[in-house]
N, C-alpha and C positions, 0 to 999 in steps of 0.2 A: 401377252407374253407366253412364250412356250415353256411348259411346266419343267424345272429342272429334274425332271426324274426320268426324262426320253431325250436324244439328242433332236438339236433344234432340225435335221435335217432327215429325220426317221418319221415316217405314217404314226401318229398316234395309235397303242393299242387299241384293239377292237373289244369290247366287254358284252355280253348278252345276258340279262338280267331274266332270270325265268322266277316268276311271284305272281301270285293269283291275285292279290291284293292289289289292286290299282293304283290307288291312294300312295302304299309303301314302292311299291315300283317306280311311281313316278319320280318319288322324293328320290331314291336311289339314284335314279338315271338323270335328274337333273344335280344335283349335289356333287356324283362323278364327272360330269360334264364339265361344269363350273370349275372346279376345286381340283381336279384333279386331268384337265382337258383331254380325256379320253371320247373314242366313239363309242355310244353307249345305246344300245337297242334292247326291248324289252317284250317279253313273252308272257299269258298267263294260263298257259295251258302245258302239261307236261309232255304229251306228246308233240305239239307246234314246236317245242321248245329242242327236241330230241331232233324231229327234222332240220332245225335251225344249225343245230352244232355240226350236224352232218353233211349239209350242204355248204356252209360256208364257214368253215370253223374259226371260232373267236379266240384271241388270247387267252381269253378267261371266260367263265361262265359263274356268276352267282347264282344259284340254285338252291330253291327252297325245297324243303322235303313234302312237305304235306300240299299237292297239285293236284288238281282235276283230270282227268285223262290217263295220268301216268305219274306215279309217284316219283320224288328228287331221287329217290334210292337207284330206282328201276333208270331213272334217264341218267344217272351217273354211269352206272354199270354197263348198259345198253351203248352208251357212249364211249367208254374204255374197249369193250369190247369190240367197236368197231375202229378202232384205232386213234380215237381223237386222243391228242399229247399237248391239250392247252392247261393250264390251271382250271378247277373246279374249287369255289369257296361255297362251303353246305353252308344253310341259314337254317338252325334248327327251333322251334318255336317256345323247348323248356330247359334247353342246355343238357336235356338228356343223356348220361352216359351210354346210354343203348344208343341212341343215334350215334352218337360221335363215334363211337367204336365201329360201328357199321359204316359208318360214312367213310372213314379213312380206310376200312376194309377192304371196299369196294374201289376205291381211287380218290377219293377225293382228296385234297393238298391243304386243305384247312376246313375251319367250322368258324361259325360266330352265332352265340344265341341271341335270338330276337328277346326284345328289344333291341336292333342294333344301331349304335349310336353312329351316325353319319360319318364325325372323323374318325371313329375307332375302324370303322369300315370302311375308309380309304386307305389307312396305317396300313391293315393287312393285304387289300389289293395291290398295294404299292411294293409291299414286301414280294408277293407270290410272284407280280410283272418283273423282280429282279432276276428274279430265281433261274435261271435257264442252263440247258447243258453247255452254253457258250460260257458262262461265267466260270469254268474250271476248264484249265488246259488241257486239249485233247489229248496230248502225248503222256500225261499223267496217269501215272497206275499208283496202286496202295498192294502192298502185301502183308498182313498182321493178321496172327492168332488164326493159320489156315484159311483165312478172306485174301481173294484176289479181286479187285476193283479195277475197273476201267474206264475212268471217265469219256473216254472218245466214242465210246458206244454205249454207257451206262449201265455195264451188267457187271454182276458180282457172282463171284463162286465160291463155295465152301468146301474145301476137301475134294476139290475137282468137280463138282456139282454145281450145276447151274441153282440160282437163288432167285425164285421171282419177285421183283421188289416193285413198288410203285414210285412213281417220280420222287415223292416227298420222303420214303423211307430212305431211297439211295442216299439223296441229301444228307437225310441225319447220320445215317452209318458214315457216309465219307465224312463227314466232320467229326465225329468220332473217332473213326480209323485216323485221322491227320491228326488226332492229338491223343493217339494212343499213349499207357503209360503214365497220363496226366488226368486228373480229377477235374472235370469242368462241371462248373455250376449251372443253374438252369438261364440265369442271365446272358453266360456266354452262350449258352448253346440257342437261345433267342436271337439273341442278336447274329450269331454267326449263322444260323440256318435260316430264320425269317428275319433279319433285319429290322426288326423293332425290339423294344424294351418289354421284357416281363411284365405283365401287370399283377401277378400272384395269384392269379384263379385260372388263367388256363392253364388245361392238363391236356393238349393236346400232344407235347413232347414224351408226356408220361406215359400217354396210350400208345403214341405210336414206338416208342421202346419197347413195350410189351409185344408189339407184333413184330418187332425185329426178334424179341428173344425167342417167340416162338416158330419163327422161319429160320431161326441159327442153331435151333433146338437147345437153346437154354432154358433149364428147368432146375425145379429143387433136386432133380435127382442126378443133374450132369454139372459140371463145371460151369462157369459162366463167364461169355466173353465180355458181356456188357454189365458191369457191376454196381450195383446201387450203393453210396458211400451215405451212410445216414447224417443227415441235416445237413450236405454238402450237395451233392450232386450225380456225378456218374462218370466211371472210370472203365476204359475199354484196356484191356489186358494186352499187354505187346506179344505174347506167345503162350502155347500152351504145349503140355508135353505129350507124347506119340499115344498114352491111353486117353488123354482129355480129349484129342481131336477125334480120335476113332469112338469115343461113347458116343 
């Protein structure tokens, strides 16, 4: 039976697992093939993994950080610089916040801390593969609080200046902009952006919002477009006055 997360007529998405622990790699490959119906291959070396990504780009890469030949951070950075548009799911050995921040900063879409539970990993994979530019109507644009977002070419401008966002950052900002003027909690954000339930632990949304604030110039000295509502969630303001926009 064809899995229900992609159409019967379509070719199953292809996944590359870059992991030097052969036992773990085999487990992930087997589980994703059996329970997800995906086409999955593996590489145990960072340089070989990067060559595979660039030679025949997969839909998604599951990328360990600690790799021989080239670490996962460099693989991700170089793949993005070369134009790779597929999803990147990083595996962190410790759930280290530094690793998580760096991974998101260089273009990873999500991360999972080891030891990764197979079912949780599959849920993240499904959620990432559901997210695509085609999921947002190409004619739709959003204008809010000095931001101009275009979902067709996935560009963002702030007061006329281009803001360089990763795919995941664009998706999150787009969601918040669509909900501007309304407080949204983490459960809503996870469901709306990632397509999965919030587990009460994952901090990727918080880290990504911190990155967005930095790129949008939100800080303690300037009025914020994305506000934290204590004990509730986040609020994107609907407008800022002229002084705030030029700050």
